[in-house]
C-alpha positions as CSV (number, residue, x, y, z in Angstrom):
1,M,0.0,0.0,0.0
2,I,1.2,3.5,-0.8
3,Y,0.6,6.2,1.9
4,N,0.6,9.9,1.4
5,L,3.1,12.1,3.3
6,N,0.7,13.1,6.0
7,E,-0.2,9.5,6.7
8,R,3.4,8.6,6.8
9,L,4.2,11.5,9.2
10,K,1.3,10.6,11.4
11,A,2.4,6.9,11.7
12,L,5.9,8.0,12.7
13,A,4.7,10.7,15.1
14,A,2.3,8.2,16.8
15,F,5.4,6.7,18.5
16,L,6.5,10.0,20.1
17,P,4.5,9.8,23.3
18,M,5.7,6.2,24.0
19,F,9.3,7.0,23.2
20,E,9.2,10.1,25.4
21,D,7.8,8.1,28.4
22,P,10.7,7.7,30.9
23,E,9.4,4.2,31.8
24,F,9.6,3.0,28.1
25,S,12.1,0.4,27.2
26,F,13.2,-0.2,23.6
27,G,14.3,-3.7,24.6
28,H,17.2,-5.5,26.2
29,W,20.2,-7.7,25.6
30,S,19.7,-11.4,26.0
31,E,21.8,-13.3,28.5
32,P,24.5,-15.5,27.0
33,K,23.6,-19.1,27.5
34,E,25.4,-22.4,27.1
35,V,23.7,-24.4,24.4
36,H,26.1,-27.3,24.6
37,P,28.9,-28.0,27.0
38,G,31.6,-25.4,26.2
39,V,29.5,-23.7,23.5
40,S,27.7,-20.5,24.4
41,E,25.2,-18.6,22.4
42,M,26.2,-14.9,21.8
43,P,23.9,-12.3,23.4
44,Y,21.5,-10.6,21.0
45,Y,19.2,-7.6,21.2
46,C,15.6,-8.4,22.0
47,F,13.2,-5.6,20.9
48,S,10.2,-4.7,22.9
49,G,6.8,-5.1,21.3
50,I,6.5,-1.4,20.6
51,A,10.0,-1.3,19.2
52,L,9.1,-4.1,16.8
53,D,5.9,-2.2,15.9
54,F,8.0,0.8,15.1
55,L,10.4,-1.2,12.9
56,K,7.4,-2.7,11.1
57,M,5.7,0.6,10.6
58,S,8.9,2.2,9.3
59,R,9.1,-0.4,6.5
60,E,5.3,-0.5,5.8
61,Y,5.0,3.3,5.5
62,G,8.0,3.8,3.3
63,W,10.4,5.2,5.8
64,V,13.0,2.5,4.9
65,L,14.0,3.4,1.4
66,N,14.7,0.8,-1.3
67,G,17.5,1.4,-3.8
68,F,19.1,4.0,-1.5
69,D,22.9,3.7,-1.1
70,W,22.8,4.2,2.7
71,P,26.3,2.7,3.4
72,T,27.8,5.5,1.3
73,W,25.4,8.2,2.6
74,I,25.9,7.4,6.3
75,G,29.5,8.7,6.0
76,T,28.5,12.1,4.5
77,P,28.5,15.4,6.5
78,E,24.7,15.5,6.0
79,A,24.2,12.2,7.7
80,E,26.7,13.1,10.5
81,Q,24.9,16.3,11.2
82,L,21.5,14.7,11.3
83,R,22.8,12.0,13.6
84,N,24.7,14.2,16.0
85,N,23.2,17.7,15.9
86,P,19.6,18.0,17.3
87,E,19.3,21.4,15.8
88,V,19.9,20.0,12.3
89,L,17.5,17.1,12.9
90,N,14.9,19.6,14.0
91,K,15.0,21.1,10.5
92,A,15.1,17.8,8.6
93,T,13.0,17.2,5.5
94,P,10.8,14.1,5.3
95,E,13.4,12.7,2.8
96,Q,16.2,13.3,5.3
97,L,14.2,11.5,8.0
98,A,13.7,8.5,5.6
99,R,17.4,8.5,4.8
100,I,18.5,8.5,8.4
101,L,15.9,5.9,9.4
102,T,17.0,3.7,6.5
103,A,20.6,3.8,7.6
104,V,19.8,3.1,11.2
105,I,17.4,0.3,10.5
106,R,19.4,-1.4,7.8
107,G,22.5,-1.0,9.9
108,E,21.0,-3.4,12.4
109,R,21.8,-6.3,10.0
110,F,25.5,-5.5,10.4
111,C,25.6,-4.5,14.0
112,D,23.2,-6.0,16.5
113,G,21.8,-3.3,18.7
114,A,22.4,-0.4,16.3
115,V,18.7,0.6,16.4
116,A,18.7,0.5,20.2
117,D,21.9,2.6,20.3
118,S,20.2,5.2,18.1
119,F,17.2,5.1,20.4
120,E,19.3,5.5,23.5
121,A,21.2,8.4,21.9
122,G,17.8,10.2,21.3
123,L,18.0,9.9,17.5
124,I,14.8,7.9,17.0
125,T,12.8,10.0,19.4
126,G,14.2,13.1,17.6
127,I,13.0,11.7,14.3
128,C,9.5,11.1,15.7
129,R,9.5,14.6,17.2
130,R,10.5,16.1,13.8
131,A,7.7,14.1,12.1
132,S,5.3,15.5,14.6
133,Q,6.5,19.0,13.9
134,L,6.2,18.5,10.1
135,L,2.7,17.1,10.6
136,K,1.7,20.1,12.7
137,E,3.1,22.5,10.1
138,S,1.3,20.7,7.3
139,D,-2.0,20.9,9.2
140,E,-1.5,24.6,9.8
141,N,-0.8,25.2,6.2
142,A,-3.9,23.3,5.2
143,E,-6.0,25.6,7.4
144,T,-4.8,28.8,5.7
């Protein structure tokens, strides 16, 4: 299904209240366990139900871009600024939000816990906050 920009922003912004809740947990690391004598299973990141819903929504609503060269983009000054400077993230376009989400979510395949690290750093909440701002601006423009 193809969603318009306001639907996409609304889906992303819907996670903001949950992510801002100080009691919210994005997930946890599993405990290493011995599966055979002398053979241990490596710990892995276990996402909470809401975190899994967020990841699913990100893919379903087109926030994870197909055909985007995120491994190259993530090393650019634009990506670094979006990741590390909340003032820049607060001015991000929807396309920039999709790029940074794509890089974070796809990066999980190569580094277990990458999405959780981005959440803990405030990046994912910041992305949701920016989506909420963009949605509000869109609603205000529609009223005029």
